[in-house]
C-alpha positions, 0 to 999 in steps of 0.5 A: 500500500502506498500512503502519502501524508497531507499537510494536515495530519487529520486528513491522510489518504491511502490508495490500493492498486491491487485490483485496479480500484483506488480508495481514499478516506478523510478523518473529517468526512467521507470520500467517494471512490469505486469498489468491487462488487458494485459497492461504493467504498464511501466509508472512513477507513484506516487500511493496513497490510491485513486489508490488501486482499479485501475487496472492500473497506473494513470498518475502522477500529473506532467504528465498533465499540465504545466501552466504559469502565471506572478507570478509563471512562468511555473509550473509542479510537480517537483522532489526536488533535495534535501534530506531535502524536500519531493515532495509536490505532493506526500504528497497529493497523498500519504495521502490526509487526512493529507494534512492540517497537513503538515506545510511546506512551500517550497520556493526553487530556480531554482537550487533546482528542477529538472523535472520528466522524464515522460514516456508515450505510444509511438505514432509514427509509423515508419521512411520512410525507408524499416525497420519499427520502432516498433509500439506503441503496441506489438499486440502479447503481447498487451503491450504498449511501452514507449517513454520519452517525453521532460521535462517541464520548470523549475519553475521561481526563488523564486517560491512557491511549497508546501502545507500551513497549513490551520490553520496557514495560516488563523491565519496569514491572508496570502494572497499568493495563493497556486499554483495547480500544475496541473491547468491552473488557475493562483495560485493568485486565490487560497485562502490558506484556500483551502489547507485542502480540496485540495486533494478532490478538485483535485479528480474530475480533477486528478482522472477523468478529467486529466488522459490520455486514456491508463490509463482510458481505456487501453482496448480501447487504445489497440484496437485503437493501433491495428487500427493504425498498420492496417493502417500502414501495409496495402495498402489503395485503398478505393477511399473515404478514406484518411489520414489527417494531424497532425494539423487537428488531433490536432484541432479535439482532442482539448478543443473546443469540450466542447462548445455548440454553436447552431445557426450561428455566431452572433446568438447563443442560448448560450452565451460565443461563441465569440471565436467560432464565430471567428473560424467559420467565419475564416473557412467560409472565408477560404472555399470560398478562397480555392474554388476561390469564391467571397463572394458577389456571394457565401455563405457557411455553414460549420456545416453539420456533413456529406455530406449526412446530407448536402444533406438532409439539402438542400432538406429540405430547398428548397423542400416540401415533395413529390417534385421531384428530379433526381440523378444518379442511385446508380448502375450507380455510384450515391450516396444513398443520391441522392434518391436511391431506389431498383428495387423492389421500396424499399426506401433506403435513406431519400431522397427517403422516403420523396421526389419523386425520378426518377434516370438517368443512364449511358450507356453501355460504362459507361458514363452518357447518356445525351440523356436519361437524357434530355428526362426523365427530360423534362417529369418528371420535377424535382424541383432539378436536382443532378449531382455528384457521388461516383463511376464515373471515368470521367469528368462532363459536368456541362454545359449540366446539366445547360441547362437541368435544365434551360429547366425544371425549376430545381435547379441544385445541385452538390455533389462534395464529391469525387472530391472536392480536385481536384476542389479546386486545379483546376485540373478538371471541376468546378461545381461552374460556372454552379450550384446553390448549391454545397455540399461536404464531407470535408475529401476524396480528400480534406484531412480534418476532416470527415464532410460536407459543403454546398455552395450556390449562393447569389445575382442576380439570374440566370433566368430559366424556370418558375422562376421570382425571381430576387435574390437567397434566398438560404442562410437563408433557408439552414442555418435554415435547418442545424441549427435547422431543421436537426442538433443541435449544430455544432462540434466546434472541427471539424469546427476548424479542417476544417479551418486548412485543408482549409488553407492547401488546399490553397497552392501550395503543395496541388495542387502538391499533387492533380496532383500526385493523378491524375498521380497515378490513370492513372498509376494504371489503365494503369498497370492493363490494360496491364494485360488485366484487364477491366477498366469501360470507359477504364480508368479514368479522376480523382482519382478513377477507376472501375475494371470490374471483370466479364470477370474473372468470379469473383464477387467484393465481392470475390475479395474484401475478397482476397484483404483484407486478403492480406492487400489491402483495396478496396471495391466492386462496381456495374458496368453497367449491374449488376442485384443487389448490393449484388454481384456486378461485380466490385471493386472501387479503388482510389489513394488519400490515398497512394499518401498522404503516398508518393507513386508515379507512379512506386509505383502504378505499384508495387501495380498493381502487388499485385492486379494481384497476388490477382486476381490469388489467387481469381480465384484459390480459386474459381476453387477449392471451387466453387462460393458459398460465404461460400465455397469461404471464407473457401478457404481463411483460412490458405492460404499460397499464401495469407500469402506470398502476405500479407508479401510482401504487409506489407513490402511495406506499412511500407516503407511509412510514415503515415501523422498524425502518424509519427511526423515531425520536 
């Protein structure tokens, strides 16, 4: 590497000719230069021999940590505001081999140092007005845009900064530690004799452990930034998707992912889990409180990786192989994990592979047929009866399920994955009054991290046919099924993120949010019905609706593709009478995600206009290209009407904030 010093020590420059790319930096601001992989290297950086082979700029020493201890105040790599002393961090990075030969001890006061201004990729998206701010990545050029982050605190008075000559320190038996400028470990634990191999010791941390994602994997980072832009620019109507909070995202990306904690709180396979136990117990406490449950009557397991995993853990805990279960048929709106198999008897889910499944269905109006359900249950005698669905727009009558379960001697389980947020906000019927087991996802309407959760009854048992037990025995069985039968160690970062989400759920603001979700769903359904669009069951009682497209001679797949090209994200879905899942006759839509971005009823009326425009385009393409999937998709290429609709959709979407991406105050 060739380096030339400027007239001002505060603004050195460097260049690398290894692969034809040059780079420069300024301690007072960023510089612009090309870099490999199409990623601009506009990052402040001090380069040394270790970085010659890297196609991108590593983060400087000062960009990773600022730590505090009682002896040295707050540390970061600092720029000496002096013409007499070099930056000690630069000495190590520029020539690690000579670190032990450097005999300077820098003892400077607060006025002699100023922080570097570090430039990192911008992570916010846009403001709440109709003019979107620049996204974090210019997709056309795939170059990151920089944004200065606040300077870290200055070091305390009379702090030590520098590298002590190892031989001199040994001879004088010095006992004052050398602070590792980028470690959270107190400098009092450092022996000065480590100075000789300080660069080598830092290699595993600085060259691998403390580099940020844009520097470690710029290719992946660009893809992630593209996904961020996609989320900002599109209208999200998938009923099972939502936007979580910045606080949840911070917990998910935390150091808690480092710890193994297989087992339950107080009974782990590994030691060192005292803090993890506190986090999980806090999450359990908040889960019960968020759903208004008495700890003496209900328990909860917060470890499942997903609701499908949670459901299978319940089956494993309470059933024997080949025991009988009953759940809502998938074409009627049920979930695959409830035991679905195809009309040709192909077993799709683990539940249908290991257990005998017989589904119940909705009637021609789209409502659950309780008469048929009762007849089947009393004949089939399932050991587990499941209520809950992934595409059912109406309220659940849990009392009828309870009566049928008692009459046939079945355990009653509810999968409330879609409506858990509504249940917590007490804006729909609660399954906890009647059910023995309740499972859920932790994202969707709950707005937490992705994962699952299992609630189970405790205490004195409700009597049912053929059951003589006095107390529920679910807790030990379910906990063992989750850990260790189905899963290994829980994801502690997710547990912490769920604890954060449950704290947010237990607020008046969340209840107001859910009320708005329901208002928006009714507004969207009503706006489409005014345009002679058929909603299954004639409307909705919750956050989702099913749109039957068969009157327009369209399939859900055709309409889904037109919407996706136009920037509207929803999903095809079976409706009553469909012969197969490959070409369903409808689409499913939900309002939680766009409500989380701030949409109100009038905004969903605009969204209805976009959807109707997409419908007109889909019918036109079908008339021109025919019904075959290949011909239809060809008709969507370079379609001017789609491009015009997409531009309107993007302008609309970008006028709303993005939870977790737009940094608040």
